[in-house]
N, C-alpha and C positions, 0 to 999 in steps of 0.2 A: 416293387410290386412283382407278383408272379408274372411270367410271360403271358401275354394277352391270350385270352381264350378266343375261339372262333367268333363268338358273339361280340366280344370287346373289339376285336380287329375290325369286324364289319361296322361297328358303331364309330370307330376311329375314322374309317374312310368316308362314311356317310356324313360325319360332322365336318370333315375337311371340305367336302364338296359343297355342303350347305352354307358354310361360313367363309368360303373363298380362300382357303389356304391349302398347302400340301405338306406332306411329311418327307423329310430327307430320309433316304434309304442308304445307310452307310455300309460300304463293303469292308469286311474285316478278314484277317487271315491268321490271327494269333490271339492268345488271351490278352496280350497287351493292347492290341488295337480294339478288341472287344470292350475291354475296360474303359478305354478312351472314349469310345462311342457312347457307352452308358453314362459316363461322367458328363459328356457334352450335352446329352439330352436332359440330364438332371439339372445341369447348370442353366439350361434354357427354359426349364419348366415345360418341356415339350415331350409328348409321346413320340414314338418314332419306330423306324424299321431298321433292323440290322440284318445284313445279308452276306452270303458267302458264294463266291463263284466256283466254277469247276477247279480252277487253279488254287483258289483259296482253300477249298475243301481238301484237295490233295495235300497241301502244305500243313493243314491242321492235323492230318494223320501222321505226319513225319516225313521228311524228305526222302527217307529210304523206304517208306511204305507206299506212299502215293496212291491211297485208296480213297476215292471221293466219298463213298458211303461211310466208311469208318471215320473220316475227318468230319463229315457233316453231323454224324451222331454225336461225336465228341464235342463239337462246337455247340450243338443244341443242349447237351447235358450241362456243359459248363455255364452257358448263358442262363439256363433255367435256375441254376443255383445262385449265381452272383447277382442276377437281376432283382432278386428278392430284396436286396438292400437299397434299391433306388426307388424314389417316389414317382416313377413314371411308368406308363405301359409301353412295352416293347414287343413288337411282332418279329418273328424270324422268317427269313425268306431265302430261297436259293436263286441266284442270279443266272444269267445267260447259259442255257444248255442247248447246244446244237443237236441235230438229229443223231450224229454218230456217238453221242455220249448219253443219250436217254437211258439206255439199258444199264449203264454203269453209274447213274446218278439219280435222275428224277423218278424213274419207274420204281427202283428198289425203295426209295424214300417214301413214295406214295404207298407202297405195300406195307412198310413199317407203320406208317400212320394209320392205315386201315386196320391193322391188327390192334393197335393201341385203342382206336375208337371202339372196336368190337368188344374190348375189355372194359369199356366205360371210361377210358382215359382220354386226355386231350391229344390231338395230333402232334407229331414231333415238330413240324413246321406249320406256319400259318398260311404260307403261299409259296408256290414254285413257279419258275419261269421256263417256258418252252420257247426257244429262239428258233423260229422257222424262217428267218430272213434269208437263209442261203438256199432255200428250196422254193419251187413254184408255189404261188399263193394257194392253189387248189390242194396241193399236198400239205402245205402248212396248216390249213384249216381242217383237213381230214385228220391229221395227227392231233390237232387241238381238240377236236370233238372227242376222241378217245381219252385224252388226258383229262379233259374237263369232267367227263363222267366219273372217272376214278377220283379226281380231286373232290368233286362234290360229295361223293359217298364217304370220303374221309374228312369232311368238314374243312376243306382247304380251298383257298382261292387260287385260281390259275392266272398267270400273267402270260400274255402272248405278245409277239411283235409282228406288226403288219407293215412291211417296208424294210428298208435297209439302213442301218446306222453305219456311217463311214468310220475310218480310223481303225485302231487296233485295241483289242482287249483280250487278255488271256490267249493270245495266239490266233484269235479270230480277226481277220482283216476284212474290212468292208471298203470297197472302192468309193471314192467321193465323186458322185455324178447325179444325174436327174432321178435315179432310183431312190434317192434319199427323201423323196416327197411322196407320201401316201396320197392316193386319190380318193375322192368320194365314192367311186365305184368299189375300191378296195374295202372301204368302211361298210358299204352295203352288203358286200359278199361275206364279211365277217359276221354281221348280224344275222344274215340268212343261215349261216352254218352253225352259229353258236347261240343265237337268241339274244335276249337282253336281260338275262338273269334267271329265266324259267328253267334252264338246263344246268344251272350252277353259276355262281358268280365268277367273273373274270375281269382282269384289268388289261388294258390294251395300250401297248407302246406303238402309237402311230408316229411315223417319222416325218419331220418337217425341216430337214437339213442337219439333223443331229450328227455329231462326230465324236467318237471316243478319243481320249487322249488329251494332251496339254496344248492349248491354243491361246493366243492373246485375244483379249476382248475385241470383237469386231471382225475377227478372221473367219469365223464360221458364219455362214449365211443362213440364219434361221428364218423360217416363215411361219410363225405361230398361227396365222390365220388358217393354215391347213387344218388345224384341229377344229376350229370353228366350223369350217365347211363340212368336215366329216360329221360332226354332231348334227348340223342342220340337215344334212342329207338323210340321216336316219330318222330325225324328227319328222321330216316331210313324208318319208316312205311309210312310217308307222302311224302317222296321224297323231303324234304326241303334241302336248301343249307347246306353244312357241316358247323358246328359251330353255327348253329341257336339255339336259346333258346326259343322254343314255349311256355314254361310255365313261367308265372310270379310267382316266388316262394316266400314262406314265411318261416321264421325261427322261430319256437316256442321253448320254453324251453332253452333259451340261457345262463342263469346264470351259471357261472363257465366255460364257453367255452374259449378255448385258442384263442389268436389273429389269429394264423395261420388257425384255424378251421373256424373262422368267415370269414376270407379273402377268403378261398377256397369256402365256401358256396356262397358268393357274386359273385365270379367269375363264378359260375355255373348257375347264374340267379336269386339269391335271391334279391328281391327289397324291402322287408319289414321284419323287425325283431322285435318281441315283447319283450318289456322290462317292467317287473313288479316287481319281487322279489327284484332286486337290488335298484330300485327307492323307494320301500316301506322302505327298510332299510335306504336309504339315507335321507328320510324324517324324520324317527323316531329317528335316532341317535342324531341329534342336540337337539331334545326335551328331550331325556334322559339326555344329558349333562347339559342342562339348569336346569332340575329338581334336579339333584345331586348337582350342584354348588350353587343353590339358594333354597335349601330345606327349610331353615328357613324363606324365603320370600314367597314361594308358599304355605307353611303350617302355620297355626296359632298355634305356639308352645308355651306351658306353659302360655296360656292366652294372648299371644301377638296378634297383629292384622295382622301380615304378611306384605308383601310389595306389594301393588297393582300393581306397575310397573312390578314386576316379575311374578305375577300370571295372569295378563292381557293376554288373549289368543294371542293377537297380538305380544307380546314380544317373546314367543317361536315359534309362528306360522311363523314369518318372518325367524327365523333361520332354521326352517324345510323346508320352501320353497327354501331358498338359497342352502341348502344341496341337495335337490332333483334336483334343476336346474343344479347344478354342475354335477350331475350324468347323466343328459340328455346330457349335453355338451360332457361328456366322451363317451356316446353311439354314438353320432354323429361322434366323432373322430374315434371310432372303426369301424364304417361302412363307413367312408370316405364321409359322406354327408355334412360335415362342408363347409360352403361357397356356397352351392348349393341352391340358391333361384331363382325361375323363375321370370323374370322381373327385377331382381336386377342388 
């Protein structure tokens, strides 16, 4: 199917919240990982989200170019073409963007989408993330107000982060401490600054012990009830019906999470869960296996010529894509998005 329109993307998120599931948001950094994500969603019969980080966008532009906007535009153009061959809806998203990179990443991409929309075209991306976790909450929300206005005008959903995710991603390091838990007061401040949709739709990554990186199950101390308390605080403040979920929530740093923790987070309103570390490993593991098993073919040992069939990048690339696609299917199963495709 074509890349999801703003209307289809909104319907995807609404359906997820109504039916109690969430979409995996798969980070990619190359055409191969993008193809793997698409195949995984198709194999699962699930709509989904494919996203690129600041580092991933740089890599898409070429290691000697390192231009986040160029890489993002190339990623979106390639995705728009190849996604047509798959029977699922896919939305494109840009991942964590800290304050220092806004002018070289999110703001120019918003401008490009605004120009496209003015011409009657669809925006380049369906959502962008502003990561204000490293600045004070007041400044975080002030910048979010500015970006939300621009995003809404370009028919784009904004994602924000309220709180701090520990661990490391793309060189951004978050300390693991009590700041990893968003408070109800933080949630109320967010709604006061951004509203509940009347100023533009946004998704919120509230933190409840999340940590980026690779961890064994049980190592990360998640408290999903934090999400419930945030929703309830806003419901009480605004006088909404009991049980309402005003926030569209995002789950970051999910590697090593227990199934019951994921299920609890989804039940409290998570509609999007980022998956990166696990799919990176799932892509690389088959490559390592191929190289170990065919070392005498991929290397020209003792004056021999090697085996072209085994060092052809397609031979190990196909295995890598299959491995990552299988992990995407697993993510869909964990989040109960399997079989959820609009229009199917």
